[in-house]
C-alpha positions as CSV (number, residue, x, y, z in Angstrom):
1,X,19.1,9.0,-7.0
2,X,17.5,8.2,-3.7
3,X,17.9,11.3,-1.7
4,X,16.5,13.4,-4.8
5,X,13.5,10.8,-4.8
6,X,13.1,11.7,-1.0
7,X,13.2,15.2,-1.4
8,X,10.8,15.2,-4.2
9,X,8.6,13.0,-2.1
10,X,8.8,15.9,0.6
11,X,8.2,18.5,-1.7
12,X,4.7,17.0,-3.1
13,X,3.8,16.4,0.4
14,X,4.4,19.8,1.6
15,X,2.9,21.3,-1.5
16,X,-0.6,19.0,-1.0
17,X,-0.5,19.6,2.6
18,X,-0.3,23.2,2.4
19,X,-3.1,23.5,0.2
20,X,-5.7,23.2,2.9
21,X,-8.6,25.1,3.6
22,X,-11.3,24.8,6.5
23,X,-13.9,23.0,4.3
24,X,-11.0,20.8,3.0
25,X,-9.9,19.6,6.2
26,X,-13.2,18.5,7.0
27,X,-13.9,16.5,3.8
28,X,-10.3,14.9,4.0
29,X,-11.1,14.4,7.8
30,X,-14.2,12.7,6.8
31,X,-12.6,10.5,4.0
32,X,-10.1,9.1,6.1
33,X,-12.2,8.1,9.2
34,X,-12.5,4.3,8.9
35,X,-16.2,4.6,10.8
36,X,-17.5,6.4,8.0
37,X,-16.6,3.3,5.3
38,X,-18.7,0.9,7.3
39,X,-22.3,1.7,6.0
40,X,-21.1,1.7,2.5
41,X,-19.1,-1.5,3.1
42,X,-22.4,-3.4,4.4
43,X,-24.8,-1.8,1.6
44,X,-22.0,-2.9,-0.8
45,X,-21.6,-6.6,0.6
46,X,-25.4,-6.6,0.6
47,X,-25.4,-5.8,-3.5
48,X,-22.8,-8.3,-4.2
49,X,-24.6,-10.8,-2.1
50,X,-27.8,-10.0,-4.8
51,X,-25.7,-9.5,-7.8
52,X,-23.5,-12.6,-7.6
53,X,-26.6,-14.9,-5.8
54,X,-24.5,-18.3,-5.3
55,X,-20.9,-17.1,-6.8
56,X,-21.2,-14.5,-3.7
57,X,-20.1,-17.4,-1.7
58,X,-16.7,-17.1,-3.5
59,X,-16.8,-13.5,-4.5
60,X,-16.9,-12.0,-1.0
61,X,-14.1,-14.2,0.2
62,X,-11.9,-13.3,-2.3
63,X,-12.5,-9.7,-2.2
64,X,-12.1,-9.8,1.5
65,X,-9.0,-11.6,1.1
66,X,-7.4,-8.9,-1.3
67,X,-8.3,-6.1,1.1
68,X,-7.5,-8.1,4.5
69,X,-3.8,-9.1,3.0
70,X,-3.8,-5.6,1.9
71,X,-4.2,-4.2,5.3
72,X,-1.8,-7.2,6.9
73,X,1.1,-6.8,4.2
74,X,1.1,-3.0,4.7
75,X,0.4,-2.5,8.5
76,X,2.3,-5.5,9.8
77,X,4.8,-6.5,7.3
78,X,6.1,-3.2,5.6
79,X,5.5,-0.7,8.3
80,X,7.8,-2.4,10.9
81,X,10.1,-4.2,8.6
82,X,10.9,-0.8,6.8
83,X,10.3,1.8,9.9
84,X,10.2,4.9,7.8
85,X,8.9,7.5,10.1
86,X,5.5,9.4,9.0
87,X,5.6,12.8,7.9
88,X,4.4,14.3,11.2
89,X,6.9,12.1,13.1
90,X,10.0,13.7,11.3
91,X,11.2,16.3,13.9
92,X,12.4,18.3,10.9
93,X,9.4,18.0,8.9
94,X,6.5,18.0,11.4
95,X,6.8,22.0,12.3
96,X,6.3,22.5,8.7
97,X,2.9,20.3,8.5
98,X,-0.5,21.3,8.8
99,X,-2.1,18.4,10.7
100,X,-6.0,18.6,11.4
101,X,-6.1,15.1,12.5
102,X,-3.1,14.7,14.7
103,X,-0.2,12.4,13.9
104,X,-1.3,8.7,14.4
105,X,0.7,5.6,14.5
106,X,4.8,5.8,14.0
107,X,5.6,4.1,10.7
108,X,4.0,5.1,7.6
109,X,5.5,3.1,4.6
110,X,3.2,1.7,3.2
111,X,-0.5,3.4,3.3
112,X,-2.8,0.8,4.4
113,X,-5.7,3.1,3.5
114,X,-4.5,3.4,0.1
115,X,-4.0,-0.4,-0.5
116,X,-7.4,-1.0,0.8
117,X,-9.5,1.2,-1.0
118,X,-7.7,0.3,-4.2
119,X,-7.6,-3.4,-3.7
120,X,-11.8,-2.7,-3.3
121,X,-11.6,-0.6,-6.3
122,X,-9.6,-3.0,-8.8
123,X,-11.2,-6.2,-7.6
124,X,-14.5,-4.5,-8.4
125,X,-13.4,-3.3,-11.8
126,X,-12.2,-6.8,-12.8
127,X,-14.8,-9.2,-11.0
128,X,-18.0,-7.2,-12.5
129,X,-19.0,-7.8,-16.0
130,X,-17.4,-5.6,-18.5
131,X,-19.3,-2.6,-19.6
132,X,-21.6,-3.0,-16.7
133,X,-21.8,-1.3,-13.3
134,X,-20.0,1.6,-14.4
135,X,-21.3,4.1,-11.9
136,X,-20.3,1.7,-9.0
137,X,-16.8,1.1,-10.5
138,X,-16.1,4.7,-11.1
139,X,-17.2,5.5,-7.3
140,X,-15.0,2.8,-6.1
141,X,-12.4,4.6,-7.7
142,X,-13.1,8.0,-7.1
143,X,-13.3,6.9,-3.4
144,X,-10.0,5.0,-3.4
145,X,-8.2,8.3,-4.8
146,X,-10.2,10.9,-2.3
147,X,-8.8,8.1,0.6
148,X,-5.6,8.2,-0.8
149,X,-5.4,11.8,-1.5
150,X,-6.3,12.6,2.2
151,X,-3.7,10.6,3.9
152,X,-1.1,13.0,1.9
153,X,-3.3,16.1,2.6
154,X,-3.5,15.3,6.6
155,X,0.3,14.8,6.5
156,X,-0.1,10.8,7.8
157,X,2.0,9.6,4.6
158,X,4.3,10.8,2.1
159,X,3.4,10.5,-1.7
160,X,5.6,7.3,-1.9
161,X,3.5,5.4,0.9
162,X,0.2,6.0,-0.7
163,X,1.7,5.0,-4.4
164,X,3.2,2.0,-2.8
165,X,0.2,0.9,-0.9
166,X,-2.2,1.5,-4.0
167,X,0.3,-0.9,-5.9
168,X,0.1,-3.5,-3.1
169,X,-3.5,-3.2,-3.1
170,X,-3.9,-3.4,-6.9
171,X,-1.8,-6.7,-7.2
172,X,-3.9,-8.4,-4.3
173,X,-6.9,-7.5,-6.1
174,X,-5.6,-8.5,-9.5
175,X,-4.6,-12.3,-8.3
176,X,-8.1,-12.3,-6.4
177,X,-9.7,-11.4,-9.9
178,X,-7.6,-14.0,-11.6
179,X,-8.8,-16.5,-8.8
180,X,-12.5,-15.7,-9.5
181,X,-12.0,-16.2,-13.2
182,X,-10.2,-19.5,-13.2
183,X,-12.9,-20.8,-10.7
184,X,-15.8,-19.4,-12.9
185,X,-14.1,-21.0,-15.8
186,X,-13.7,-24.4,-14.1
187,X,-17.3,-24.3,-13.0
188,X,-18.2,-23.8,-16.5
189,X,-16.2,-26.7,-18.1
190,X,-17.8,-29.0,-15.7
């Protein structure tokens, strides 16, 4: 069973990695570049402060905690503990891959990029008022999907690495949003 899942993981990786074009390479390199995100995150932080005003003192730390924990858990716990090589470090697989961004770190399970971006998107979905800010919520999810896909496209992660990272990010974002709701109810009942 495990071998069948690993074979499927490799087939999906190769199919997505081989569907490359020079223009798509540029898009995926752009999406995976951490320095690209900073201006968007600064604007998002400013917007959250403006929107939540006094509650921003709790919203932002919870969001930062969800994303920070997603990053730490995937990078510092799972990657060294599981020790699964990135596809580009697998001697049998690496020659078959298109690697426009080189290879990166040695271990890939779980994807931090997927965990972080999904944590952000899920937290915004759950923390922002229902039925409002659909464009922002949709944009955050589209960004998380593009960023997660880029990691497979670039040969940095297997699809299961990305899926696992997304699940960790979603779970942490859900926990942070539950904490926010409980705090809000406590404040209302006082």
